[in-house]
VOGU-3710 file (C-alpha; in Angstrom, 3 decimals, decimal comma):
1> mvrptlaaaa> -3,654/19,483/6,229  -6,978/17,949/7,265  -8,018/20,560/9,824  -7,399/23,629/7,591  -9,197/21,957/4,678  -12,207/21,066/6,810  -12,277/24,534/8,383  -12,250/26,217/4,966  -14,994/23,918/3,667  -17,121/24,495/6,776
11> keagrerpvp> -16,739/28,254/6,422  -17,640/28,071/2,724  -20,732/26,016/3,600  -21,776/28,599/6,179  -21,184/26,451/9,224  -20,471/28,290/12,412  -18,374/25,532/13,945  -15,671/23,363/12,384  -16,420/19,794/11,438  -15,227/17,501/14,245
21> itgmticavg> -12,520/14,985/13,413  -13,021/11,442/14,639  -10,810/8,441/14,295  -10,941/4,782/15,132  -8,220/3,465/17,401  -7,876/-0,282/17,840  -7,948/-1,130/21,547  -7,378/-4,326/23,485  -7,385/-3,986/27,244  -7,206/-6,651/29,940
31> edpararvla> -5,492/-7,643/33,138  -2,937/-9,748/31,226  -0,854/-7,354/29,091  0,582/-10,191/26,956  -2,925/-11,366/26,037  -4,022/-7,777/25,361  -1,039/-7,460/23,018  -2,101/-10,582/21,105  -5,696/-9,337/20,871  -4,576/-5,915/19,602
41> atqlavfasr> -2,100/-7,482/17,174  -4,806/-9,773/15,786  -7,173/-6,879/15,183  -4,437/-4,718/13,700  -3,454/-7,553/11,369  -7,044/-7,951/10,154  -7,267/-4,199/9,517  -3,799/-3,764/8,019  -4,203/-6,595/5,535  -7,155/-4,880/3,855
51> asaapliafh> -6,565/-2,773/0,764  -8,386/0,163/2,379  -5,618/0,391/5,005  -2,836/0,747/2,411  -2,517/4,566/2,640  -2,149/4,482/6,432  0,250/1,547/6,276  2,353/3,308/3,620  2,331/6,580/5,587  3,928/4,770/8,535
61> gfesevaair> 6,209/2,608/6,375  4,793/-0,768/7,420  4,437/-2,358/3,967  6,930/-5,183/4,605  5,280/-5,967/7,932  1,896/-6,274/6,200  3,424/-8,656/3,670  4,464/-10,956/6,547  0,974/-10,665/8,064  -0,615/-11,643/4,741
71> eafarrdmpg> 1,700/-14,650/4,473  0,531/-15,850/7,909  -3,104/-15,335/6,878  -2,473/-17,369/3,717  -1,233/-20,233/5,910  -4,334/-19,789/8,153  -1,892/-19,380/11,030  -3,699/-17,053/13,461  -0,973/-17,175/16,145  1,499/-16,367/13,343
81> vaaavpdrml> -0,710/-13,485/12,215  -0,486/-11,855/15,652  3,226/-12,652/15,948  3,895/-10,989/12,577  2,836/-7,606/13,992  5,993/-5,962/15,381  5,925/-3,879/18,564  6,666/-0,644/16,686  3,618/-1,148/14,451  1,436/-2,129/17,387
91> dtltvhgtpe> 2,551/0,843/19,480  2,048/3,277/16,591  -1,437/2,141/15,613  -3,139/0,667/18,697  -3,821/1,065/22,388  -3,309/-2,116/24,409  -2,309/-3,477/27,793  -3,728/-3,345/31,285  -6,247/-0,550/31,912  -3,476/1,692/33,267
101> earqrfaagf> -1,088/0,867/30,412  -3,854/1,505/27,888  -4,631/4,910/29,388  -0,915/5,791/29,289  -0,570/4,627/25,665  -3,636/6,591/24,644  -2,375/9,743/26,370  1,063/9,393/24,765  -0,017/8,561/21,230  -3,601/9,573/20,579
111> dgvydeallf> -4,773/12,220/23,057  -5,621/15,375/21,137  -5,261/13,747/17,710  -9,031/13,546/17,259  -11,873/15,651/18,537  -13,653/12,376/19,266  -11,640/9,168/19,556  -13,534/6,001/18,651  -11,989/3,255/20,750  -12,545/0,109/18,717
121> tagkgmpegg> -12,432/-3,556/19,603  -13,802/-6,291/17,383  -14,278/-10,025/17,398  -13,058/-10,974/13,927  -10,110/-13,315/14,234  -10,142/-13,111/18,028  -9,491/-16,186/20,159  -12,462/-17,436/22,171  -13,462/-14,911/24,810  -11,123/-12,256/23,419
131> feesllgvce> -13,807/-9,880/22,198  -15,736/-9,803/25,467  -12,541/-9,501/27,502  -11,255/-6,631/25,404  -14,580/-4,802/25,289  -14,960/-4,960/29,065  -11,343/-3,850/29,466  -11,838/-0,826/27,214  -14,925/0,125/29,231  -12,977/-0,232/32,473
141> afgd> -10,035/1,804/31,215  -11,893/4,623/29,484  -15,475/4,625/30,769  -16,521/7,428/33,045
//
């Protein structure tokens, strides 16, 4: 639906090339896959609990999971926030793991979805050192 709509609008506007599609993908990459999972789950929880994420969450059917995440946030329980993110949600919406695992997850779930993938890692809600670790891991896994 998106690509045909953008192509028609670009043609109508007189553009010679289609508008590129980009998308942000939450990434957490490190040598310890369990820690990378926690980092990705924390970032996904922060994103998913925002009202702006509701259409994506509804599209994938994760509304009840987000309710559990919000309950953990209300308790200010950051380990509980990460634990409330189930594997299916994490695997659908993020790339995480060791550099090799992250590359495999990206290839399986996101390669070709966007013209330009924006591999995103952030510090909000991260445990100490998590942002730097994840950022360096993303660079290691996907930098050329």
